[in-house]
C-alpha positions in Angstrom: 0.0 0.0 0.0 1.1 3.6 -0.7 0.2 6.5 1.5 -0.9 9.5 -0.5 -3.3 12.5 -0.4 -6.3 10.2 -1.1 -5.6 8.0 2.0 -8.1 8.4 4.8 -8.1 7.3 8.4 -11.2 5.4 9.3 -12.1 5.3 13.0 -15.1 5.1 15.2 -15.3 6.9 18.5 -13.0 4.5 20.2 -10.4 4.6 17.5 -10.5 8.4 17.0 -7.8 9.3 19.6 -5.3 7.0 18.1 -6.2 8.1 14.6 -5.6 11.7 15.6 -2.1 10.8 16.9 -1.3 8.8 13.8 -2.2 11.8 11.6 0.0 14.0 13.7 2.9 11.6 13.5 2.7 11.3 9.7 2.1 15.0 8.8 5.5 16.7 9.3 7.5 14.5 6.8 4.8 13.5 4.4 3.0 16.9 4.3 -0.3 15.0 4.2 -3.3 16.1 6.2 -5.1 12.8 6.4 -8.8 13.1 7.1 -10.4 11.0 9.9 -13.8 9.6 8.7 -16.3 7.2 10.2 -16.4 5.0 7.1 -14.3 4.7 3.9 -15.3 6.1 0.6 -15.2 4.4 -2.8 -11.7 5.4 -3.8 -8.4 5.7 -2.2 -6.4 3.8 0.3 -7.5 3.3 3.9 -5.9 3.0 7.4 -8.6 1.7 9.7 -8.1 1.8 13.5 -10.4 0.0 15.9 -10.4 -0.9 19.5 -11.6 -4.5 19.8 -12.3 -5.6 23.3 -12.8 -9.1 22.0 -9.0 -9.4 21.6 -8.5 -10.1 25.3 -6.0 -12.9 24.5 -3.6 -10.2 23.2 -3.2 -8.8 26.7 -3.6 -5.1 27.7 -0.9 -3.9 25.3 -1.0 -6.3 22.3 -2.2 -5.5 18.8 -2.8 -6.8 15.3 -1.6 -5.0 12.2 -2.6 -6.1 8.7 -1.5 -4.5 5.4 -3.1 -5.3 2.0 -2.6 -3.3 -1.3 -5.4 -0.9 -0.5 -5.9 -1.1 3.3 -4.1 -1.0 6.6 -6.0 -2.4 9.6 -4.9 -1.7 13.2 -6.8 -3.4 16.0 -6.2 -3.8 19.7 -8.1 -4.4 22.9 -7.0 -1.1 24.4 -5.8 2.4 23.5 -2.3 1.4 24.5 -2.3 -1.5 22.1 -3.5 0.8 19.2 -0.7 3.2 20.1 1.9 0.5 19.8 0.4 -0.7 16.5 1.0 2.9 15.3 4.6 2.8 16.3 5.1 -0.4 14.3 3.3 1.2 11.3 5.6 4.2 11.4 8.6 1.9 11.3 7.2 0.1 8.2 7.3 3.3 6.3 10.5 4.7 4.7 12.8 6.0 7.5 12.4 9.6 6.3 8.9 9.5 7.7 10.6 10.5 11.0 11.9 13.8 9.6 10.5 16.9 11.2 10.5 18.7 7.8 8.6 17.9 4.6 10.3 15.3 2.4 9.7 15.2 -1.3 10.1 12.6 -4.0 9.5 9.7 -1.6 6.9 7.0 -2.1 5.4 6.3 1.3 5.1 2.6 0.7 4.0 0.1 3.4 4.7 -3.6 2.7 1.9 -6.1 2.8 2.0 -8.3 5.9 0.3 -9.4 9.0 1.7 -8.8 12.5 0.3 -10.1 15.8 2.3 -8.8 18.7 2.2 -8.4 22.5 4.9 -7.5 25.1 6.6 -10.0 27.3 6.9 -7.7 30.3 4.6 -5.1 31.7 7.4 -2.9 33.1 9.5 -1.6 30.2 11.4 1.4 31.5 14.1 4.0 31.2 15.3 6.1 34.1 16.3 9.8 33.6 18.2 11.4 36.4 17.5 15.1 37.2 18.7 14.7 40.8 22.4 14.9 40.0 22.0 17.4 37.1 19.0 19.3 35.9 17.3 18.5 32.6 15.0 21.0 30.8 11.4 20.2 30.2 11.6 20.3 26.4 14.3 17.7 26.6 12.2 15.5 28.8 9.4 15.7 26.2 11.9 14.6 23.5 13.1 11.8 25.8 9.5 10.6 26.1 9.0 10.8 22.3 11.9 8.5 21.8 10.7 6.1 24.5 7.3 5.9 22.9 8.8 5.0 19.5 10.5 2.1 21.2 7.4 1.0 23.1 8.7 1.8 26.6 5.9 2.4 29.0 7.7 3.5 32.3 9.7 6.7 32.7 11.4 6.4 36.1 12.0 10.1 36.8 14.9 10.2 39.4 14.0 13.7 40.4 16.2 14.4 43.5 19.6 13.3 44.6 23.0 14.7 45.7 23.0 17.5 43.1 19.6 19.1 43.1 16.1 19.1 44.6 14.4 20.8 41.6 10.8 19.9 42.4 8.6 22.7 43.7 7.2 21.7 47.1 4.7 24.1 48.6 5.8 25.7 51.9 9.5 24.6 51.3 10.9 27.3 48.9 14.5 26.8 49.9 14.5 23.4 48.1 14.5 25.3 44.8 18.1 26.5 44.8 20.0 23.9 42.9 22.7 26.2 41.6 23.7 27.4 45.1 23.4 23.9 46.7 25.3 22.3 43.9 28.2 24.7 44.3 28.3 24.3 48.1 28.3 20.6 47.8 30.8 20.0 45.1 33.2 22.9 45.3 34.2 23.9 41.8 33.9 20.9 39.5 34.8 21.3 35.9 31.2 20.8 34.9 28.9 21.9 37.8 25.3 21.3 38.4 23.0 23.1 35.9 20.6 25.4 37.7 16.9 24.8 37.2 13.6 24.0 38.8 10.3 22.4 37.9 7.1 24.1 38.8 4.3 21.8 39.7 2.5 23.0 36.6 5.5 21.9 34.5 5.5 18.5 36.2 1.8 18.1 35.4 2.6 18.8 31.8 5.3 16.2 31.7 2.9 13.6 33.3 0.1 14.5 30.8 2.5 14.4 27.8 3.8 11.0 28.9 0.3 9.6 29.5 -0.7 10.5 25.9 2.1 8.2 24.9 0.9 5.5 27.3 3.9 6.0 29.5 3.6 6.1 33.3 5.9 8.5 35.1 7.2 6.9 38.3 8.8 9.6 40.5 11.7 9.1 42.8 12.4 11.3 45.8 15.6 10.0 47.3 15.6 9.2 51.0 16.9 8.7 53.7 20.3 9.1 52.0 21.3 11.1 48.9 19.5 14.0 50.5 22.2 16.7 50.8 20.3 19.5 49.0 17.3 19.1 51.2 19.4 19.0 54.4 21.4 22.0 53.4 18.2 23.9 52.8 16.4 22.6 56.0 19.1 21.4 58.5 16.5 20.8 61.2 15.9 17.4 59.5 19.6 16.5 59.7 21.2 14.5 62.5 22.6 16.8 65.2 26.2 15.7 64.7 29.2 17.4 63.1 29.8 17.0 59.3 33.4 16.7 58.2 34.6 18.7 55.2 34.0 16.9 51.9 31.1 14.8 53.3 28.6 16.2 50.8 27.7 12.7 49.7 27.2 11.3 53.2 24.2 13.3 54.5 21.1 11.4 55.5 17.8 12.4 57.1 17.6 12.0 60.9 15.2 9.1 61.0 14.9 9.3 64.7 13.4 12.7 64.5 9.6 12.7 64.2 9.7 16.1 62.4 11.6 14.4 59.6 8.5 12.1 58.9 6.3 15.2 58.9 8.4 16.9 56.3 8.7 13.8 54.1 4.9 13.2 54.4 4.4 16.8 53.2 6.7 16.2 50.3 5.2 12.8 49.3 1.6 14.2 49.7 2.4 16.7 47.0 4.2 14.1 44.9 1.1 11.9 45.0 -1.0 14.9 43.8 1.3 15.3 40.8 1.9 11.7 39.8 -0.9 9.2 39.3 1.6 6.3 39.2 0.7 3.3 41.3 4.3 3.3 42.5 6.3 6.0 44.3 10.1 5.4 44.4 11.9 6.4 47.6 15.4 5.5 46.5 16.9 4.2 49.8 20.2 3.3 48.2 23.7 3.8 49.4 22.7 5.3 52.7 25.9 5.5 54.8 24.3 5.5 58.2 27.5 7.1 59.7 25.7 9.9 61.4 23.0 7.6 62.8 25.6 5.7 64.7 26.6 9.0 66.5 23.2 10.6 66.6 21.5 10.6 70.0 18.1 11.0 68.5 18.5 8.0 66.2 20.0 5.9 68.9 17.1 6.8 71.2 14.7 5.7 68.4 16.5 2.4 68.0 16.2 1.7 71.8 12.6 2.7 71.9 11.7 0.4 68.9 14.1 -2.5 70.0 16.1 -2.2 66.8 19.4 -4.1 66.9 21.4 -2.1 64.4 21.3 0.8 61.9 20.1 -1.5 59.1 17.0 -2.3 61.1 16.7 1.5 61.7 16.6 2.0 57.9 14.0 -0.8 57.7 11.9 0.9 60.3 12.1 4.1 58.3 11.0 2.4 55.1 8.1 0.7 56.9 6.9 4.1 58.2 7.1 5.6 54.7 5.4 2.5 53.2 2.5 2.7 55.6 2.0 6.4 54.6 2.0 5.6 50.9 -0.3 2.6 51.3 -2.7 4.8 53.2 -2.9 7.0 50.1 -3.4 4.1 47.7 0.2 3.9 46.4 2.9 1.3 46.5 6.5 1.8 47.6 9.4 0.8 45.4 13.0 1.3 46.3 16.5 0.2 45.3 17.5 -3.3 46.5 19.0 -1.9 49.7 15.5 -1.9 51.1 16.1 -5.6 51.7 18.7 -4.9 54.3 17.3 -5.0 57.9 14.1 -6.6 56.7 11.9 -5.4 53.8 8.6 -3.6 54.2 5.6 -5.9 53.7 4.2 -4.7 50.4 7.3 -3.0 48.9 8.6 -3.7 45.4 12.4 -3.9 44.7 14.4 -2.3 42.0 17.4 -4.7 41.7 20.6 -3.1 40.6 23.3 -5.2 42.3 23.6 -8.4 40.5 26.2 -9.7 42.8 23.8 -9.5 45.8 21.2 -11.7 44.0 18.7 -9.2 45.3 16.1 -10.0 42.5 16.0 -13.7 43.3 15.8 -13.1 47.1 13.0 -10.6 46.7 11.0 -12.7 44.2 11.3 -15.8 46.3 10.0 -13.8 49.3 7.0 -12.8 47.2 8.0 -9.2 46.4 7.6 -7.7 42.9 10.9 -6.9 41.2 12.1 -4.6 38.5 15.5 -5.5 37.0 17.9 -2.6 36.7 21.3 -4.4 36.7 24.4 -2.2 36.8 26.2 -4.9 34.9 24.0 -4.5 31.8 21.6 -1.5 32.1 23.6 1.5 33.4 23.9 3.8 30.4 26.1 6.4 32.0 28.8 3.8 31.5 30.6 4.1 28.2 29.9 1.5 25.5 33.4 0.2 26.0 32.3 -0.9 29.5 28.7 -1.9 28.6 28.7 -2.7 24.8 25.5 -3.1 22.8 25.9 -6.9 22.5 26.1 -7.2 26.3 23.0 -5.1 26.7 21.1 -7.3 24.2 22.2 -10.4 26.0 20.5 -9.4 29.3 17.8 -11.8 30.6 15.4 -10.1 33.0 14.2 -13.3 34.7 16.9 -14.7 37.1 17.6 -18.4 36.9 16.3 -20.8 39.5 12.8 -19.3 40.0 9.6 -21.2 40.0 6.9 -20.0 37.6 5.1 -18.4 40.5 8.3 -16.6 41.7 9.2 -15.6 38.1 5.8 -13.9 37.9 7.1 -11.3 40.4 9.6 -10.1 37.8 7.7 -7.1 36.5 10.2 -6.3 33.8 13.4 -4.2 33.4 14.7 -0.8 32.8 17.9 1.0 31.8 19.4 3.9 33.9 20.7 7.2 32.6 22.6 8.7 35.6 23.9 12.3 35.2 26.7 12.4 37.9 29.2 13.4 35.2 26.9 16.2 33.9 26.5 15.1 30.3 24.9 17.5 27.9 21.5 16.6 26.4 23.2 15.5 23.2 25.6 13.3 25.2 22.6 11.7 27.1 21.0 10.7 23.8 24.2 9.3 22.5 24.7 7.2 25.6 21.1 6.0 25.6 20.9 5.1 21.9 21.3 2.6 20.4 21.6 0.6 23.6 18.0 1.5 24.5 17.0 -0.2 21.3 18.4 -3.4 22.6 16.6 -3.0 25.9 13.3 -2.4 24.1 13.6 -5.7 22.3 14.7 -7.6 25.4 11.7 -6.5 27.4 9.1 -6.7 24.6 10.1 -9.9 22.7 10.0 -13.5 23.8 13.1 -14.8 25.6 13.9 -17.3 22.8 15.2 -17.1 20.2 17.5 -14.1 20.9 19.4 -13.3 17.6 22.0 -10.6 18.0 23.1 -10.8 14.3 19.5 -10.3 13.3 19.2 -7.4 15.7 22.2 -5.7 14.2 20.8 -6.0 10.7 17.5 -4.4 11.9 19.4 -1.8 13.7 21.2 -0.7 10.6 17.8 0.3 9.1 16.6 1.7 12.4 19.7 3.9 12.6 18.3 5.7 9.5 15.1 6.5 11.4 17.0 7.8 14.4 19.2 9.9 12.1 16.1 11.5 10.8 15.2 12.3 14.4 18.7 13.8 14.9 20.5 10.9 16.6 23.5 9.6 14.7 25.6 6.6 15.8 27.8 3.9 14.4 26.1 0.5 14.2 28.1 -2.7 14.6 27.4 -3.2 10.9 28.9 0.2 10.0 28.0 3.9 9.8 24.4 4.6 8.9 22.6 7.9 8.6 
């Protein structure tokens, strides 16, 4: 089939939102303003979009795509499935369809075929870190666009960390000073923390933009460690012990102080208002606990609660936060350190330390797990450390699990940390094409996994990404 000025989009009420998105995707490069009509006419080619609730066996994100010489049919049981069918259709067109400018002298040809497709995992994510270095909202929108093309459905937004606390929190204005806080923490690095802040209105825009792409934004507010900016701004929530020079990365909330819980509940209440995600991420990684050992307030809390050590104190903290989130209808997720000292009852685990076997431990204990292995899925590492083939080889389901235990592996995600303050262009270059490998790993069946076939497909996909402004060398050679 050839897309041209006579092509119409046929959609009933249920299919109209997807048809509107498809028309918008195709318009910039093709220059075509495709009409959306309830039924086809006598002449011209047709792209029909229909939500078919009878396709329950495709799952909540599956779809069917059929192309004949005169008609394309997209059908799915849900709006998300239709959206993913659209992404596949876009990739069946010539790569220049992804150009932001009109392209002439191209036949917008779609090959005849039938595709029946559904994802393997329900959690297919990328993490973007704005807690070490600020990222502007237009860049986050572009990051979401690229995620959508690759059928990712979770944006783990690592909002706060050692570098900034850029999220607007009512009644706590001092949190919005990332430039000053970054300078005070890190001295004078060659590439300092970029200044910036997100208003709550901007956050709502990001969440809404992602939702239109069927992407859930899971926010992370780091606690009890990695909290230096907040504690510089509001030292009353810090442990009343001296801080040595250079300890900017070893500041943790005073978890023996009841006022700390009041502050964090204020923060999380506003986070819950902004993000409809079922999960709220609290970080909980790499908390040094040094100050807790010296803090009379924390030690008193340990004695009062019969806690044997600081790991159990952290577990006490996590349980307190989980109870609060559960009372608001949300689930807690944290990095795999939440297993230390005893995991909270309903918490989910984001497993990053392969050597700790955290994923298997959590799944066997009946906890949901998201795989985020530093060995394969940390994209701040250069490709010399984590090459494309290694990323593609990653298997999310740990060995040795029963089928019931394996059901707790929700999926996987790749991490883009910004400790080294990469530019936006550098972030894209680090994420792609490795994110292409992750997208196939979490979407496609485990077997067969064909790296040579992936490389061949990637050589064509590189032309699409080049049209979107991302150039890279594929293993098969330079493309784009």
